C-alpha angles and dihedrals in degrees: 000000000000091000091050091049092049090048092051091048093050091047091050091050091047091053091052091058107127092186107057118188120238117215115250092237088065094052119090119193117209134186092239090052092052091049092051090047092053091049092048094048091048093050090048091052094049095047092045090052092050091046089055089058089050089052091051092050118097135200136199121251118205123206129175131211140154115279106235095177107103102143100061124092126251117230119217116199112202134186110162131154117208122192092234134087116268094241091059101055139053135193130205144139129249114189130204092270090059088250115150113220118215113247096204091127091064122093127203114215124180110230142150116270093217113079124227115249096263094052092041088057091051090048091053090048090052092050090051090052090051091053091051092047090057090054103033106044092177089071087075088071088057090054091049090053092048094052115118136199100240144105113281114249116250118243117254115234132192116264125241143113117304092234093062095055117097099187135060129224114211111195139155135071141280135199116226137173117272094253133098114288148160123244109192143172114205142149118302133014117290118254128192117260130184093232097043125298142307141197124235098232101143093094095053118090119232090230090067095056112117119150097178102140146174123213106213092175138353122169141148127228126007113002108240119187112227097039117107117209121213094250098045110121094015111150124187126185117203114226092203139017099255102058134141124209117194130190120188109201131189113198123207117193110232133192110205120199118175134146090265103040144019113195146140113239139147134246121203143187123214142197123197136216134172135178141166119257109234115155092187090059093045097256101129130178143088125294113242147076116298125187111188111191135186129189123230120228092223124082127208122218112202114192128180112225138174138190115292117247094241091054089051092052093048091051090047092052089048091053094049096041094043095051093044092051095042095048091048092052093045092049090050092049092047091049091049092050090047091051092050093049093047091048092052091047092052092048091051092050091048091052093049091051094049096044116117115258122231116216122201117215121177091345093308127111112233121190113225116257124238106237093194091055092049091051 
């Protein structure tokens, strides 16, 4: 009984076989079939290789949500060179609540405003990158992928005595409240004041005013090497001594998650405005560089993703199966058409060979006689 049961089970399984084997005596190999097989296998290999590169490629996914973090501090990273001596200018932050933020994290370094040739070449390259970023927004994804978790490299400056330098490099970072504020660089050092703050500018001559500046770097949040901010590389030359430069910045908190880095940073957009200070003409204000920033209530989550393994395997099976089936059908159709053409050619040749011959004698056409019929 067990043997009969096993026999029936094996028979049932054999009948369910969807891939029956054909005896080798029934299989005929042809040169055309081999050629089509080589072409099909080559095409499979090429497409599978290209599909592997598609599988390795990644893209950035953007998600938006409300930023619920109001208690933490916002870090401002600054690296600005102003064409004035360090003892004549001061930088600080005044937020929306009229709270003056200590600028102890900023350093004042006497430098030359003109860059050496190597740094000038890098500055021109950076400006070209900024122009391409304004046109090709997809390049921002490339910068996100290239971001690294490391300390930013310090900028190399030309050596020389501090007394010979006519410009001042203000660099470092500050922590401010996550509310709108105004970071500014103006004449005189800042002094505490009961109603806000003030700058001691009475001892600085108007002839020494020159707020031509270059923004080597300005970012908000964690400093991430590889990311280029919208104001990096900006250079403004003041046409006169009393001049005001204004930058209106909108900051968007950003969580960046790639295969190289996971960090919390901030993106921002900026609009610029500048004007000359002329009280006689009705243009009032204070000469200097003013960066007024506001923080968006929305947060952007940027995540690097790539194709899942199961989707890659399905696409790979589709490529192999599709090419195999298509080439088999095409080979069968071509073989059928060749057989039809050859068959017609053979029938035409047979008819020409068996057609009656007409013999001309003395200008007359005489049909051949059938000897067998005469007999």
